[in-house]
C-alpha positions in Angstrom: -130.9 -174.0 -43.4 -127.3 -174.1 -42.4 -126.2 -175.1 -45.9 -128.1 -172.2 -47.5 -126.6 -169.8 -45.0 -123.1 -171.1 -45.8 -123.7 -170.7 -49.5 -125.1 -167.2 -49.0 -122.1 -166.3 -46.9 -119.7 -167.7 -49.6 -121.4 -165.7 -52.3 -121.3 -162.6 -50.3 -117.6 -163.1 -49.6 -117.0 -163.8 -53.3 -118.8 -160.5 -54.1 -116.5 -158.7 -51.7 -113.5 -160.3 -53.3 -114.5 -159.4 -56.8 -115.3 -155.8 -55.7 -111.9 -155.6 -54.1 -110.3 -157.0 -57.2 -112.1 -154.3 -59.3 -110.9 -151.6 -57.0 -107.4 -152.9 -56.5 -106.8 -154.5 -59.9 -103.1 -155.0 -60.4 -101.2 -153.3 -63.2 -100.7 -155.4 -66.3 -97.4 -154.9 -68.2 -97.1 -155.3 -72.0 -93.5 -155.2 -73.1 -92.7 -153.4 -76.4 -89.4 -153.9 -78.2 -88.9 -150.4 -79.6 -85.4 -150.4 -81.2 -82.4 -148.3 -80.2 -82.9 -145.6 -77.6 -82.9 -142.0 -78.9 -84.3 -142.9 -82.4 -87.5 -141.1 -83.6 -89.4 -144.4 -83.5 -88.3 -145.0 -79.9 -89.4 -141.5 -78.9 -92.8 -142.2 -80.6 -93.3 -145.4 -78.6 -92.2 -143.6 -75.4 -94.9 -141.0 -76.1 -97.4 -143.8 -76.7 -96.5 -145.4 -73.4 -96.9 -142.1 -71.5 -100.2 -141.3 -73.1 -101.5 -144.8 -72.4 -100.5 -144.4 -68.7 -103.0 -141.5 -68.5 -105.8 -143.2 -70.4 -105.3 -146.8 -69.1 -103.4 -146.5 -65.8 -104.0 -150.1 -64.9 -102.1 -151.3 -68.1 -98.5 -150.3 -68.4 -96.6 -150.3 -71.7 -93.0 -151.1 -70.9 -90.3 -150.1 -73.5 -87.6 -152.6 -74.2 -84.5 -151.1 -75.9 -82.9 -153.3 -78.6 -79.8 -152.8 -80.7 -81.8 -152.7 -84.0 -85.3 -153.3 -85.4 -84.1 -156.8 -86.4 -83.4 -157.5 -82.8 -86.9 -156.2 -81.9 -88.3 -158.7 -84.3 -86.3 -161.6 -82.8 -87.5 -160.7 -79.3 -91.1 -161.0 -80.5 -90.5 -164.2 -82.3 -88.8 -165.7 -79.3 -91.5 -164.6 -76.9 -89.4 -162.1 -74.9 -91.8 -159.2 -75.6 -95.5 -158.8 -76.3 -95.2 -156.2 -79.0 -92.5 -155.0 -81.3 -91.7 -152.2 -83.8 -90.3 -153.6 -87.1 -89.6 -152.2 -90.5 -91.3 -153.9 -93.4 -88.2 -154.4 -95.6 -86.5 -156.4 -92.9 -87.2 -160.1 -92.4 -90.4 -160.1 -90.3 -90.9 -162.4 -87.2 -92.6 -165.6 -88.3 -95.3 -165.0 -85.7 -95.9 -161.3 -86.3 -99.2 -159.7 -87.3 -99.8 -156.0 -87.8 -101.5 -153.8 -85.1 -100.9 -150.4 -86.7 -98.7 -148.6 -89.3 -96.6 -146.1 -87.3 -94.8 -144.5 -90.2 -94.4 -144.7 -94.0 -90.8 -143.8 -95.1 -89.9 -142.8 -98.7 -86.8 -144.3 -100.2 -85.4 -141.1 -101.7 -82.4 -140.8 -104.0 -81.5 -137.1 -103.8 -79.5 -135.8 -106.8 -77.7 -132.5 -107.4 -79.5 -130.0 -109.7 -77.8 -131.0 -113.0 -77.1 -134.7 -112.4 -77.2 -136.9 -115.4 -78.4 -139.9 -113.3 -82.0 -140.7 -114.1 -82.4 -144.2 -112.7 -81.1 -146.6 -110.2 -79.3 -148.6 -112.9 -77.3 -145.5 -113.7 -75.7 -145.5 -110.2 -73.3 -148.2 -111.4 -69.7 -147.0 -111.0 -70.7 -144.1 -108.7 -70.6 -143.4 -105.0 -73.8 -143.0 -102.9 -73.7 -141.1 -99.6 -76.0 -142.3 -96.8 -76.8 -140.3 -93.6 -75.1 -141.9 -90.6 -78.4 -142.0 -88.8 -79.9 -144.6 -86.5 -80.3 -147.4 -89.1 -77.3 -147.2 -91.6 -77.1 -150.9 -92.0 -80.8 -151.2 -92.8 -80.5 -148.3 -95.3 -77.5 -149.9 -96.9 -79.5 -153.1 -97.3 -82.2 -151.2 -99.1 -79.6 -149.9 -101.6 -78.3 -153.5 -102.2 -81.8 -154.9 -102.8 -82.8 -152.1 -105.2 -79.5 -152.5 -107.1 -80.1 -156.2 -107.3 -83.6 -155.6 -108.8 -81.9 -153.7 -111.7 -79.1 -156.4 -111.9 -76.4 -153.9 -110.7 -73.8 -155.7 -108.5 -73.6 -154.1 -105.1 -69.8 -154.0 -105.5 -70.3 -151.6 -108.5 -71.8 -148.9 -106.2 -69.6 -147.6 -103.4 -71.3 -146.1 -100.4 -70.1 -143.7 -97.7 -71.9 -142.9 -94.4 -71.6 -139.2 -93.4 -73.1 -136.9 -90.8 -75.9 -134.6 -91.9 -73.7 -131.5 -92.0 -71.2 -133.3 -94.3 -73.4 -135.1 -96.7 -74.3 -132.1 -98.9 -70.7 -131.0 -99.2 -69.6 -134.5 -100.2 -71.9 -134.3 -103.2 -70.9 -130.8 -104.0 -67.3 -131.8 -104.0 -68.1 -134.8 -106.2 -67.1 -137.3 -103.6 -70.6 -138.8 -104.0 -73.0 -138.7 -107.0 -76.2 -139.1 -105.0 -77.7 -139.3 -101.5 -79.9 -142.1 -100.4 -82.1 -141.0 -97.5 -85.0 -143.0 -96.0 -87.5 -140.9 -94.1 -91.1 -139.7 -93.8 -92.9 -137.1 -95.9 -92.3 -134.3 -93.5 -89.5 -133.6 -91.0 -86.8 -136.4 -91.1 -83.8 -137.7 -92.9 -85.0 -136.8 -96.5 -85.8 -133.2 -95.6 -82.4 -132.9 -93.9 -80.6 -134.4 -96.9 -82.4 -132.1 -99.3 -81.6 -129.1 -97.2 -78.0 -130.0 -96.8 -77.5 -130.5 -100.6 -79.4 -127.3 -101.4 -77.1 -125.3 -99.2 -74.0 -126.9 -100.6 -75.0 -126.6 -104.2 -76.8 -123.3 -103.8 -79.5 -124.8 -106.1 -82.6 -127.0 -106.1 -81.9 -130.8 -105.6 -83.8 -133.3 -107.6 -85.6 -136.5 -106.4 -85.0 -139.5 -108.6 -88.2 -141.1 -109.9 -88.5 -144.9 -109.5 -91.2 -145.7 -112.1 -90.8 -149.4 -111.5 -91.9 -149.0 -107.8 -95.1 -151.0 -108.2 -93.2 -153.9 -109.8 -90.5 -153.7 -107.1 -93.2 -154.0 -104.4 -94.5 -157.2 -106.0 -91.1 -158.8 -106.3 -89.5 -157.5 -103.1 -91.7 -158.1 -100.0 -91.8 -155.2 -97.6 -91.6 -152.5 -100.3 -94.5 -150.6 -101.8 -95.1 -147.9 -104.3 -95.7 -144.4 -103.1 -96.5 -141.1 -104.9 -94.5 -138.3 -103.4 -96.4 -135.0 -103.9 -94.7 -131.9 -105.2 -93.0 -129.9 -102.4 -93.0 -132.8 -100.0 -89.4 -132.3 -98.9 -88.9 -128.6 -99.6 -91.4 -125.8 -100.0 -89.6 -123.0 -101.9 -88.4 -124.0 -104.4 -90.3 -127.2 -104.4 -88.6 -130.6 -104.0 -89.7 -132.5 -105.8 -90.9 -130.1 -108.4 -93.8 -132.3 -109.4 -95.3 -135.6 -108.1 -92.8 -138.4 -108.3 -93.2 -142.1 -107.9 -90.9 -143.8 -105.5 -90.5 -146.8 -103.2 -91.6 -146.8 -99.5 -91.1 -149.0 -96.4 -93.3 -149.0 -93.4 -92.7 -149.1 -89.6 -95.2 -151.3 -88.0 -96.3 -152.1 -84.5 -96.8 -155.9 -84.5 -97.9 -158.5 -82.1 -97.7 -162.3 -81.9 -100.5 -164.1 -83.7 -101.2 -165.8 -80.4 -102.3 -162.5 -78.7 -106.0 -162.5 -77.8 -108.1 -160.8 -80.4 -109.7 -158.5 -77.9 -106.3 -157.5 -76.5 -105.0 -156.7 -80.0 -108.1 -154.7 -80.8 -107.7 -152.7 -77.6 -104.0 -151.9 -78.4 -105.1 -150.7 -81.9 -107.9 -148.7 -80.4 -105.5 -147.0 -78.0 -103.0 -146.2 -80.7 -105.5 -144.6 -83.0 -107.6 -142.8 -80.4 -104.6 -141.4 -78.6 -103.1 -139.9 -81.8 -104.0 -136.3 -80.9 -102.2 -136.7 -77.5 -99.2 -138.1 -79.3 -99.0 -135.2 -81.7 -98.3 -132.9 -78.8 -95.2 -135.0 -78.1 -93.9 -135.7 -81.6 -94.9 -134.7 -85.1 -94.2 -138.2 -86.3 -97.5 -139.3 -84.8 -99.3 -137.6 -87.7 -98.3 -140.5 -89.8 -100.0 -143.2 -87.7 -102.5 -145.0 -89.8 -104.6 -148.2 -89.7 -103.6 -151.1 -91.9 -105.7 -151.6 -95.1 -108.2 -154.4 -94.3 -109.2 -154.5 -98.0 -105.7 -155.5 -99.1 -106.0 -159.1 -100.2 -102.3 -159.7 -100.2 -100.7 -157.6 -97.4 -97.0 -157.7 -96.9 -97.6 -158.6 -93.3 -100.9 -160.1 -92.1 -103.2 -157.9 -90.0 -104.1 -159.3 -86.6 -107.8 -160.6 -86.6 -108.6 -158.6 -83.5 -107.5 -155.4 -85.3 -109.6 -156.3 -88.3 -112.6 -156.8 -86.0 -112.0 -153.5 -84.3 -111.6 -151.6 -87.6 -114.8 -153.3 -89.0 -117.0 -153.1 -85.9 -115.4 -150.6 -83.5 -115.2 -153.1 -80.7 -115.0 -151.7 -77.2 -111.6 -151.5 -75.5 -110.3 -154.6 -73.9 -109.4 -152.6 -70.8 -112.8 -151.1 -70.6 -114.5 -154.4 -71.4 -112.4 -156.3 -68.8 -113.3 -153.7 -66.1 -116.9 -153.9 -67.1 -116.8 -157.7 -66.9 -115.3 -157.5 -63.4 -117.9 -154.9 -62.4 -120.8 -156.9 -63.8 -119.6 -160.2 -62.3 -119.2 -158.5 -59.0 -122.8 -157.2 -59.2 -124.1 -160.7 -60.2 -122.2 -162.4 -57.4 -123.4 -159.9 -54.8 -127.0 -160.2 -56.1 -126.8 -163.9 -56.0 -125.5 -163.8 -52.4 -128.3 -161.4 -51.4 -130.9 -163.6 -53.1 -129.7 -166.6 -51.2 -129.7 -164.6 -48.0 -133.3 -163.6 -48.6 -134.3 -167.2 -49.4 -132.5 -168.4 -46.2 -134.4 -165.8 -44.2 -137.7 -166.7 -45.7 -137.0 -170.4 -45.0 -136.1 -169.6 -41.4 -139.3 -167.7 -41.0 -141.4 -170.6 -42.4 -139.6 -173.0 -40.1 -140.2 -170.6 -37.2 -143.9 -170.4 -38.1 -144.1 -174.3 -38.1 -142.4 -174.4 -34.7 -144.9 -171.9 -33.3 -147.9 -173.8 -34.8 -146.5 -177.0 -33.2 -146.0 -175.3 -29.9 -149.5 -173.8 -29.9 -151.0 -177.2 -30.8 -149.2 -178.8 -27.8 -150.5 -176.0 -25.5 -154.0 -176.5 -26.9 -153.8 -180.3 -26.3 -152.8 -179.7 -22.7 -155.7 -177.2 -22.2 -158.3 -179.4 -23.8 -157.1 -182.5 -21.8 -157.9 -180.9 -18.4 -161.6 -181.6 -18.7 -161.8 -184.0 -21.7 -163.9 -187.2 -21.5 -162.2 -190.6 -22.1 -163.0 -190.6 -25.8 -161.6 -187.1 -26.4 -158.7 -187.8 -24.2 -157.7 -190.8 -26.3 -157.9 -188.6 -29.5 -155.8 -186.0 -27.8 -153.3 -188.6 -26.8 -153.1 -189.8 -30.4 -152.5 -186.2 -31.6 -149.7 -185.9 -29.1 -148.0 -189.0 -30.4 -148.3 -187.6 -34.0 -146.9 -184.2 -33.0 -144.0 -185.8 -31.1 -143.1 -187.9 -34.2 -143.2 -184.8 -36.4 -141.0 -182.8 -33.9 -138.5 -185.6 -33.8 -138.3 -185.8 -37.6 -137.8 -182.0 -37.9 -135.1 -182.2 -35.2 -133.3 -185.1 -37.0 -133.4 -183.1 -40.3 -131.8 -180.1 -38.6 -134.8 -177.8 -39.1 -135.2 -177.1 -35.4 -132.6 -175.3 -33.4 -131.6 -176.2 -29.9 -133.6 -173.3 -28.3 -136.7 -174.1 -30.2 -136.3 -177.8 -29.4 -136.1 -177.1 -25.7 -139.3 -175.1 -25.7 -141.1 -177.8 -27.7 -139.8 -180.5 -25.4 -141.1 -178.6 -22.4 -144.5 -178.1 -24.0 -144.7 -181.8 -24.9 -143.8 -182.8 -21.4 -146.6 -180.5 -20.1 -149.2 -181.9 -22.4 -148.1 -185.5 -21.6 -148.4 -184.7 -17.8 -151.9 -183.2 -18.2 -153.1 -186.1 -20.3 -151.7 -188.6 -17.8 -153.3 -186.8 -14.9 -156.7 -186.6 -16.6 -156.6 -190.3 -17.5 -155.7 -191.2 -14.0 -158.7 -189.2 -12.8 -161.0 -191.1 -15.2 -159.4 -194.4 -14.3 -157.9 -195.1 -17.8 -154.2 -194.4 -17.9 -152.7 -193.3 -21.3 -149.4 -194.2 -22.9 -146.9 -191.5 -22.5 -145.0 -190.5 -25.6 -141.4 -189.5 -25.0 -139.5 -186.6 -26.6 
């Protein structure tokens, strides 16, 4: 009985521990390398972290500032962070898998109204102006790779980096033949560049079509074809004037392939379901989208947990984990309660046996007072059997000290009565000891 009580107590204690863990579960931190502070992407991730703190207060997304998106990728590859924001045209971390597409940026060559340039190859011998934004090195690398696709040596195209308020005037003064801006459809670098050039030229800029975009995407990993709708970068007059094919790069939230599937699914779920909350903080959140699970040859693999979530709508890891803790706590508590009930029932059965033994000893003593020699011998034999049973129960730990003292007293009383009656009849009986 003592072992069962100990087990019941341990299970009850475990239930209390689990319940305490559920109520006081410590915060988990997931570190996200978000690039340089102050950039639009960094602000988007900051908004995501703030929204997540309201939805999942037990899990904290910790922003890690890096010098560049390349550095963010290195941090993920070397295990210093759990998540990272990368750009698809940069060399991806070897262990990266996509959680969500945060933004899709158009590679836009903006030309003055009457420019004779009608393709990237025609930029040879000209100067290209690039906005001196948050990622000038990355934008310059895009220009080099596109020139290389058309077999134009990078040295044949000079580039200058200018502030937004200077870039339009540089083209108007013929210090540059075109502007290369990389930005989303909507507010961003391309819209700013188009506006600056329109003001400087007092006319409607053009967007260069890149008809080879699909072929470029197949040859150069990280690039993809995109159809830019009419008026995407200026409403009146429209820029572009009609739908134009161009090249795009994507900003992605990625995780290590070693991240648990259920955790990756939960992060994706949080990003997609919190999109309305993020829109209140930044319009860039409107471009958050799920990766295409039907793409047989994605530029960056999709995390299996995200595929499972997008296919099955799996429950959030945070919700699931808390549910697991809650259910385990209930099961442990129920198990402890069940053991306690069983221990109580066993104690009652043992108590009933002790009472029956005690009543039998009292009955033997009462019947021995006027028993004949034959009956007295039978009662003496019964007393021996009861004493043997009592000693066995005591040795097995089924009888407590208090019960044993009462049984010993009843046994001594029965023994005394039997001995006295046998003395009166002239036939002494053997006295069993307890």
